[in-house]
C-alpha positions in Angstrom: -0.6 43.2 2.2 -2.9 40.6 3.3 -4.1 41.6 -0.3 -1.4 41.1 -2.5 -0.7 37.8 -0.7 -4.0 36.4 -1.7 -3.6 37.6 -4.9 -0.3 36.0 -5.0 -2.2 32.3 -3.7 -5.1 32.6 -6.3 -2.8 33.3 -9.3 -0.4 30.2 -7.9 -3.6 28.3 -7.8 -4.7 29.2 -10.9 -1.6 28.8 -12.8 -1.5 25.5 -11.5 -5.2 24.3 -12.1 -4.3 25.4 -15.8 -1.6 23.5 -16.0 -3.0 20.1 -14.8 -5.9 20.6 -17.1 -3.6 20.6 -20.2 -2.1 17.4 -19.1 -1.8 14.3 -21.5 -3.2 11.4 -19.1 -1.9 8.7 -21.7 1.1 10.2 -21.7 1.0 10.2 -17.8 0.1 6.2 -18.2 3.2 5.5 -20.6 5.7 7.1 -18.1 4.2 5.0 -15.2 4.5 1.8 -17.4 8.1 2.7 -18.2 9.0 3.1 -14.7 12.2 1.1 -13.8 11.1 -1.9 -11.8 14.3 -2.1 -9.5 14.4 2.0 -8.9 10.7 1.6 -7.6 11.9 -1.6 -5.3 14.3 0.8 -3.6 12.2 3.5 -2.8 9.3 1.2 -1.6 12.4 0.2 0.8 13.1 3.5 1.5 10.1 4.2 2.3 9.6 1.6 4.9 12.9 2.0 6.7 11.5 6.1 7.1 8.3 4.9 8.5 10.4 2.5 10.7 12.2 5.0 11.9 9.7 7.0 12.2 7.6 4.3 14.7 10.7 4.6 16.8 10.8 8.3 17.1 7.1 7.8 18.4 8.2 4.9 20.9 10.6 6.8 22.6 7.9 9.6 23.0 5.4 7.6 24.4 8.1 6.1 26.9 9.6 9.6 28.1 5.2 10.1 28.7 5.2 7.3 31.2 3.8 4.5 28.5 7.1 2.5 29.3 5.8 -1.1 28.7 5.8 -1.3 25.6 8.5 -3.0 23.8 9.4 -1.5 20.4 8.2 -4.4 18.3 4.9 -3.9 19.8 5.2 -0.3 19.6 6.4 -0.2 15.6 3.2 -2.6 15.2 0.9 -0.1 16.6 2.8 2.6 14.4 2.1 1.2 10.8 -1.2 0.0 11.6 -1.7 4.0 12.9 -0.1 4.5 9.3 -2.5 2.7 7.4 -5.4 4.3 9.0 -3.9 7.4 8.4 -3.6 6.9 4.6 -7.6 6.2 4.7 -8.8 8.6 7.0 -8.7 12.4 5.9 -6.8 15.3 8.0 -4.6 12.9 10.3 -7.8 11.4 12.0 -6.2 8.1 11.8 -4.4 9.3 14.9 -7.1 8.5 16.8 -6.8 5.2 16.2 -3.4 5.0 17.5 -4.5 6.3 20.7 -7.2 3.9 20.9 -4.3 0.5 19.7 -2.1 1.9 22.6 -5.2 1.9 25.1 -5.9 -1.8 24.7 -2.2 -2.9 25.9 -2.1 -3.3 29.3 0.7 -0.7 29.7 -1.5 1.8 27.8 -4.6 1.1 30.0 -2.3 1.7 32.9 -0.8 4.9 31.6 -4.4 6.2 30.3 -6.0 7.8 27.3 -5.0 11.4 27.9 -1.6 10.4 28.4 -1.0 8.7 25.2 -2.7 11.4 23.3 0.3 13.8 24.9 2.7 11.1 23.7 1.2 11.7 20.4 1.4 15.3 21.2 5.0 15.4 21.6 6.0 13.1 18.9 4.1 15.7 16.6 5.9 18.7 18.0 9.5 16.8 17.6 8.5 15.5 14.0 7.6 19.2 12.9 10.5 20.5 15.0 13.4 18.2 12.4 11.0 18.1 9.1 10.6 22.3 9.5 14.5 22.4 9.6 14.5 19.9 6.9 12.4 21.7 4.5 13.8 25.1 5.8 17.4 24.0 4.8 16.4 22.7 1.5 14.5 25.8 0.6 17.8 27.7 1.4 19.8 25.7 -0.5 17.7 25.1 -3.5 16.2 28.2 -5.0 11.9 27.2 -4.8 10.1 28.5 -8.2 6.8 29.5 -9.2 4.4 28.5 -6.5 6.7 26.9 -4.3 8.0 30.1 -3.5 7.2 30.7 -0.5 7.6 27.8 1.1 10.7 28.8 3.0 8.7 31.3 4.7 5.9 28.6 5.7 8.7 26.2 6.8 10.5 29.3 9.1 6.8 30.1 10.2 5.8 26.8 11.3 9.2 25.8 12.8 9.0 29.1 14.6 5.5 28.3 16.5 7.4 25.1 17.5 9.6 26.9 19.1 7.4 29.1 20.8 5.6 25.9 22.3 8.2 23.9 23.1 9.8 27.1 25.2 6.7 28.0 27.1 6.3 24.0 27.8 9.7 23.8 29.2 9.3 27.3 31.7 5.7 26.3 32.5 4.4 29.2 31.1 1.1 27.7 30.6 0.3 26.6 33.9 -1.5 30.0 35.1 -4.1 29.4 32.3 -4.3 25.3 33.3 -5.4 26.5 37.3 -8.2 28.8 35.4 -9.6 25.5 34.3 -12.7 23.2 35.9 -11.0 19.8 38.1 -11.7 17.5 35.7 -10.9 19.3 32.6 -7.2 20.7 34.7 -6.7 17.2 35.3 -7.3 15.8 32.1 -4.5 18.4 30.8 -2.3 17.9 33.4 -2.0 14.1 32.1 -2.2 15.5 28.7 1.2 17.3 29.5 3.1 14.6 31.3 1.7 12.3 27.9 4.2 15.3 26.1 7.1 15.1 28.3 9.6 14.4 25.6 9.3 18.0 25.4 11.0 18.8 28.3 13.3 15.9 28.3 16.5 16.9 26.7 17.9 12.8 26.1 14.6 11.7 24.7 14.0 14.8 22.6 17.5 14.2 21.1 16.6 10.4 20.7 13.5 11.2 18.8 14.9 13.6 16.7 18.0 11.9 15.5 15.4 9.3 14.5 13.3 11.5 13.0 16.2 13.1 10.9 16.9 9.6 9.7 13.5 9.0 8.8 13.4 12.6 6.3 16.9 11.5 4.8 15.2 7.6 4.0 12.1 9.8 3.1 13.8 11.9 0.3 16.0 8.8 -0.9 12.7 7.3 -1.7 11.6 10.0 -3.3 15.1 10.5 -5.2 14.7 6.5 -6.3 10.7 7.3 -7.4 11.9 10.3 -9.7 15.0 8.2 -11.2 12.6 5.4 -11.9 10.8 8.2 -14.4 14.0 9.2 -16.1 13.6 12.4 -14.1 17.0 14.0 -12.2 16.8 12.5 -8.9 18.2 16.2 -7.6 14.6 17.1 -7.2 14.1 14.8 -4.7 14.5 17.9 -1.6 11.8 20.0 -4.1 9.4 17.1 -3.7 10.0 16.7 -0.2 9.3 20.1 0.7 6.0 20.5 -1.4 5.0 16.8 0.0 5.4 17.7 3.7 3.8 21.2 3.5 1.2 20.0 1.3 0.1 17.2 3.6 -0.1 19.7 6.4 -3.3 20.9 4.9 -6.6 19.4 6.0 -8.4 17.6 3.2 -7.6 14.6 1.3 -5.7 11.6 2.5 -1.9 12.3 2.0 -2.2 15.5 1.1 -3.7 14.4 -2.3 -5.2 17.2 -4.6 -2.6 20.1 -2.8 0.0 18.2 -3.9 -0.6 18.2 -6.9 -1.4 21.7 -7.6 2.0 22.8 -6.5 4.4 20.0 -7.3 3.6 20.1 -10.8 4.5 23.4 -11.6 7.2 23.7 -9.6 9.0 20.7 -10.9 8.7 22.1 -14.1 9.9 25.5 -13.5 12.7 24.0 -11.5 13.9 21.1 -13.3 11.8 21.0 -16.8 10.1 18.2 -15.7 7.1 17.4 -18.2 3.9 18.2 -16.1 2.9 14.4 -17.6 6.3 12.8 -16.1 5.4 15.3 -12.6 2.0 13.9 -12.3 3.2 10.6 -12.8 5.7 11.1 -10.1 3.0 12.2 -7.3 0.8 8.9 -8.3 3.9 6.7 -7.7 4.3 9.1 -4.3 0.9 8.3 -3.4 0.6 4.9 -4.1 4.1 3.6 -3.0 2.8 5.2 0.5 -0.5 3.6 0.1 0.1 0.2 -1.3 2.7 -0.2 1.0 1.5 1.6 4.4 -1.4 -0.8 4.2 0.2 -4.0 3.4 2.4 -3.4 6.7 -0.5 -2.0 8.5 -2.3 -5.6 7.7 0.8 -7.5 8.9 0.8 -5.7 11.9 -2.5 -5.7 12.7 -2.7 -9.9 12.3 0.8 -10.0 14.7 -0.9 -7.9 17.1 -3.5 -9.8 17.3 -1.8 -13.4 17.4 0.4 -11.7 20.6 -2.6 -10.4 22.3 -3.4 -13.4 24.5 0.0 -13.8 25.3 0.7 -10.0 26.3 -2.3 -10.6 28.5 -1.5 -14.0 30.4 1.9 -11.8 30.8 0.2 -9.2 32.4 -2.0 -11.1 34.7 -1.9 -10.4 38.6 0.1 -13.6 40.4 -2.5 -15.6 42.6 -2.9 -14.5 46.0 -0.9 -16.5 48.4 -2.5 -18.7 50.8 -0.8 -19.4 53.9 -1.3 -22.9 55.9 -4.0 -22.8 59.0 -1.7 -22.6 61.8 
């Protein structure tokens, strides 16, 4: 079975590489130049909305994990800076920037790096669960063609892994393992678990899941606007969303570039009759929208957070001790 699966993957990749090698790059440029600017604006606006909702989801996870002094506006600013780092760095290593930024805030310094990292882990688990459900729903409703045919099983498998981790965490099944760790490692793991408390906090998990679902819907709307801007049926947005999400999960180039094109171009061609040139132009627009919008928002957020630091530090200064007069 493994041999058959490997051959299927190799065949899909071979088909994708062949399709990409025969693309007329001049036609791709023409498609990009003829994109509807109004619909591009809608796509950018929907992308900003989706990432802002995702930031609210992360802020909810941080509060559940014990980082309680972050205002929503500050958390959103930090989220945009972290997203900018993720767009520039491969394999989501930009998430380390998220931990570092929060650690510099007085509330983050009090909570500690391990608890902050636990909040990020909880955020990733909730995001993976919500996104997996969305991808699975789309994959079951919309037939997945060609190389995208196995996406529903990938989504189902990922959702199963997240469910097992969440249930094990909630039931405390990992505690016997933690007892086997050395003292300092056990303490660090304990703080990490405290930071991921959103997994066991039903109210916080529900709130985060709602934010995540709304963020996914905004993302699909953004993709639909980009498709329509190129004259491609917006109905292909669901398929594009599933491919982009799963391609982004593969460690490699920032934003899943490269892996995304290998599956997205033939999938759009087979499912919706989209030309390879239009599909590649769409993929380029997806990357350009994410990169350009995120970096611009991250620059604004970084400037705003830097301007707020002195005021925030002043607010956190302890009051001077009261000196009683001599009797």
